[in-house]
C-alpha positions in Angstrom: -2.0 -16.2 32.8 -5.0 -14.3 30.1 -3.5 -12.2 27.7 -5.7 -9.7 25.5 -7.4 -10.1 22.5 -5.2 -8.9 19.6 -8.0 -6.6 19.0 -7.7 -4.8 22.3 -3.9 -5.4 22.9 -2.9 -1.5 22.8 0.4 -2.7 21.5 -0.5 -5.0 18.8 -3.3 -1.5 17.7 -0.5 0.6 17.7 2.1 -1.7 16.3 0.1 -2.1 13.2 -1.2 1.3 13.0 2.6 2.5 12.4 2.9 -0.2 10.3 0.3 1.0 8.1 1.1 4.4 8.6 4.8 4.0 7.8 3.0 2.1 4.4 0.8 4.7 3.2 3.2 7.4 3.9 5.8 5.2 1.3 3.6 5.0 -1.0 2.0 8.0 -1.3 5.9 9.0 -1.6 6.3 6.8 -4.5 3.5 8.0 -6.0 3.7 11.7 -5.4 7.2 11.3 -6.9 6.3 8.4 -9.7 3.1 10.9 -11.2 5.2 13.8 -11.0 8.2 12.7 -13.0 6.0 11.5 -15.7 4.0 14.5 -15.6 6.6 17.0 -15.7 9.2 15.4 -18.0 10.3 17.5 -20.7 11.4 16.7 -24.4 15.0 16.1 -24.2 14.6 14.0 -20.7 11.9 11.1 -23.1 14.9 9.6 -24.4 16.7 8.7 -21.2 15.2 6.4 -19.4 13.0 7.9 -16.3 13.8 7.2 -13.1 11.4 4.4 -10.7 9.6 5.9 -8.8 11.6 4.1 -5.3 14.9 6.0 -7.4 13.5 8.5 -7.6 12.9 9.6 -3.7 15.8 7.4 -2.7 18.2 10.6 -5.3 15.3 13.4 -3.4 16.4 12.2 0.1 19.9 11.7 -1.0 20.3 15.8 -2.5 17.8 17.5 0.1 19.1 15.4 3.1 22.5 15.3 2.5 22.6 11.2 2.3 26.4 9.7 2.4 26.3 7.1 0.1 25.7 4.6 2.9 23.3 6.1 4.3 21.5 6.3 1.0 21.8 2.6 0.3 20.3 1.8 3.7 17.4 4.0 3.2 16.9 2.6 -0.4 16.5 -0.8 1.4 14.1 0.4 4.2 11.9 1.8 1.2 12.3 -1.6 -0.5 11.5 -3.7 2.4 8.5 -1.7 3.7 7.1 -2.2 0.0 7.0 -5.3 0.1 5.6 -5.8 3.5 3.1 -3.1 2.1 2.5 -5.9 -1.0 1.9 -8.1 1.5 -0.4 -6.7 3.5 -2.2 -5.4 0.6 -2.7 -9.4 -0.5 -3.9 -10.5 3.1 -6.7 -7.3 2.8 -7.4 -9.0 -0.3 -7.9 -12.8 1.6 -9.9 -11.3 4.3 -11.8 -9.1 1.8 -12.5 -12.6 0.1 -13.6 -14.6 3.3 -16.0 -12.2 4.5 -17.6 -12.3 0.9 -17.4 -16.1 1.2 -19.3 -16.7 4.6 -22.1 -13.9 3.6 -22.8 -15.5 0.1 -23.2 -18.8 2.6 -25.5 -18.0 4.7 -27.5 -16.2 1.2 -30.1 -17.9 -0.8 -29.9 -17.8 -4.3 -31.6 -14.8 -5.2 -30.1 -13.2 -2.4 -26.6 -14.1 -4.0 -28.1 -12.7 -7.1 -28.7 -9.8 -5.3 -26.0 -9.4 -3.2 -23.4 -10.0 -6.4 -25.2 -6.9 -8.5 -24.4 -5.2 -5.0 -21.2 -5.8 -4.9 -19.9 -5.7 -8.9 -22.0 -1.8 -7.8 -19.7 -1.3 -4.8 -16.7 -2.8 -5.8 -14.9 0.8 -7.7 -15.9 2.7 -4.4 -14.1 0.2 -2.4 -11.1 -0.3 -4.2 -10.8 3.3 -4.7 -10.4 3.7 -0.6 
């Protein structure tokens, strides 16, 4: 029985896309809430410890969605799971980039490698921004 390669299987692609989008959304929400707290902290609040971005998101969900304590706990666990999964995917992506770079370097001669390294150092900030 023939099975489609992973890159052509729509179920795999849609699952990866969904996980990626969920990670992006939770990361954007964490970043937005974390930066908002830092930028809009009052002098009086500066004496009390600021909530973590995760705590701020959970608090906002709890108040705006009128969550029960059980729902609040479950959502906090889901956000923690997605954060860990997103970090795992980020680590895997770094490994994929390193592997690709190593394969390219093996193809090049020494002078080309030097130029390639210079090009990568120039491109690195742009790649990290994406």
